[in-house]
N, C-alpha and C positions, 0 to 999 in steps of 0.2 A: 503494501501499500504507499510506502514512503519513497518515491523518489521524486525528481524534478518538476514542480509545476509549471507551467508556464501560462501565460494572459491568455483569455478568450480570443481578445484580438489581435495576438501573435498566430493563433492557430488559425483563424478567417483567416488573417492577410494571407499567409504561407500557405493555405490550403494543404495542412499536411495531415497524410495518410495515418487509417489507423494502425496499419502496421506499428509503428513508430514510438505507439503508448504500451502503456504495460495495460493490464484489468482495469487498473484504479483510475485509468484516463491520465497517467502524468505520463511525462513525455521520458522515453529510454533514453538518456546521454550517456551514460554509462555502457555503454556498447560502441564497439571501432565504428560498425558497419550502417549501426543507424545511425551516428553523430555525423559522418561521413553523407549519407542519404539528405540529413537534415540540411548541412551544411550548403550541401549542392541544392536543394530547395531555396533555398534562402539567399543565394548568390544567382539563382535564376532569376525569380521576382526584386531580388534588389539592381539587377541589370551587371553584376561584377564583370564581365568581359568587356563591356565597355568604360566600365567606372570602378577600375581596380581596388582604387580606396576605399569603396563599401561592400569588399571582400570580406567571406570569416572562416577562420582557419578550422576546421572542422577538428583538427587535436585537441586545439583550447577548450570548444564545444566538449569533446569528451572529459577533460582534464574537470573543466567548471562543474558538469553533472557528477562525475567521479567524487570530487570534494562533496558535494551536496550528499549523496549517498551514503559515503563514509561520516559525514556527519550524522544522519539517519542513526549508524550502525551504533556510532559512539554514543548514541541517546539511548539508543535500545540497551548494549550493555551497563551503561549506566541503570536504568532501569531494573536492572537487574540483578545488580553487585549491593546497589546504595538506598535506591529508594523509587522502588515502584510506583510510589505512590506521583512522583511528581510532577506530570501534565495535567493529570486528573485533581492536586490542590491548587494547578495553578488557575483554574477556571476559577475557584470559590476567589483567589487571591484578588484576579484582573476584574472579575467584576464588581467587587467589591470596591475596587480603585474608583473606576469610573462609573459605574450604575449599571444594575443589568438590564436595563432598555437599550442603552446603547454599548455594552458587550454584545449583546444578542445583535444590534444592526450592524457591528462590525465583524463577526463571524459571519452572518447570512453574504454580506458583501465581497468579502474575501473570497466564498466558494462561488459566486455569482461571476467573478473577476477573475478567477483561478479556478475553473471547475475541472470534477472528475469527468469521466466517461456518462455517465448516468445521467451526469445534470448538464452536462456540455449537448447532450443529443434528447435532451426534453425527458427521460424516462423519469426522474426522479425533480421536485424541487430543490433548490438548496435548505431549506426547512427540512423536506425528509431526509435527506442525504446525513444532515448534522445530527439527527435522531436517530441513527443509526449505530452499529459499530462493525470492524473486520476483524475478526481473528482474535475476540476479545478486547481490541482496542477501540474505546470510544470516540466516532466521527470527531465530537469538541475536542477529546484531548489531541485529535491529532491533527487538527486545523491550527490550535494553538501552535504546536509543534513549526507546523508546515509554514504558518507566519511568520514564527521567529528566524528561520532559515532563510526566508523570505526577503524579513527586514536587514540581516545579515547579509545577504547576497547583491542588494541596492546600494551595503557601505562598503561592496569590496571592490576595490580600485582595478583588479587584474579583472574583473569580472565585467567591466564598463561595456567593451566592445559589443557585448549582447546582451546591455540592459534592457533593449525596446522587448524583451519576452518575460522581464521580468519587473517591469516597474511597477511601483509600489504609490503613484500620485493620486490616482481616485481615493484609494484608501486611508491617505493622506490627509485628503481635503475633504473627505464627504462623512468621516468616520471618528472613533476613541483609539484609532490603530498606535497614532505617534506616542499617545498619553499611557498607553498600554507599555509602547517598545520604551519609552522613559524607566520604568520599572521593570525591564529585565534583570538591571545586575541586584536588583533592592530585592527582589523574588528570591535570586540563586543563591544571592550571599545567606540566607536563610536556610538551605539546604543541606546536605550532608556534602563534605570537601573532596575531592578525589586526590590521593595518592600519586606522587610523582615523583618517579627514581632520579637523585640527585638533586631535588629541588623543593620548596617546600608545597605545601596543597593547593591546590587551585578548585575555585568551585566549577561546576557545570558550565555555565555562560563564557567565562573567560578563558575555559579550554576550546571552547568553540570558537571564539572569536581569535583566538593565538595565530592561525597561520595567520589570516588577514590582516590582523596590528605588526605581526611580525616583519611580514614580505610583501606589504602592499600592491605592491605592481608585479609582480611575479607567479604566477602559477606554479611555476616548478620549483620554487623555493618556498612555494605553502606546500608542496608535496613533502620536500623534507622535513619544514617544521613537524607536519600529520607525523611522518617516521619514526622522528626522535619525542613526539611528545604525548601521541597517543597512544603509543605500541603498550603501554601498561595494561591498557583498557583493554586495547584489539588483537593484541599480542603478535607474535610473529609470521604469521601467515600472512598479515598486511604487507609485511615489507617486500617482500619479491613480485607481488600486484603494483604496490605505487613503484617501483622502479621501473616496471615493463612500461606504465602509464607515461612517467617522465622522458623515458627514451623513446617514447611515440610523439612525444611534445617535443622534443629537442629534434628529431629527425626534418619533425614535418617544417620546424622554423627553418633548418638547415635549407630542406628543399625550396621553400620561399625564397 
């Protein structure tokens, strides 16, 4: 269920095929072939052949999606090892901060702007989707998690070439999204800390933000931060996967 959301507007503009999306309607970036198809479609619509400055890099798209997917994996492991209710409790916390009506409006607007497949196809309304669950995970809790990573994506300078895919301006202008985002550090400061080998323990929010903060303009450098700082939660198996992703990005940058 947890993969990279893109906006309804981007799906319409690029007429993206269902084969590029998971069963939940989220785009599959962390797959090299799918990322190449996606980038090819974007470059066609952008007329990149005549305007090469508009071209997008498929490998960068792949790595961006991979960072998002690994972020979800980190959060899942955190729930397993430290805090099973972290996102469920977040619903009550943020609702209390901005009021129930404003909080509900924000969640509904998020699902309207960044819909999964059932909402995008009109099979469910945003409200119906939010009332459900998948794999024992409440869709409301999933929406808060996705929305937090959306906020992080919009503030990651290395993601900037693809910002039209996940631009959060409507949420900022029409909902309490900005007020909720401002409280992310305060909320996660109240949750169990994560021990980091050779360093002091950190909260989940700061650990998720670490790659973009440490290496704001380099996807390759962000992968290196993830390999070192997230290893204690994600394990040794992640190392080879991320190294391959870095090699793919490096080879495409050399080709360009």
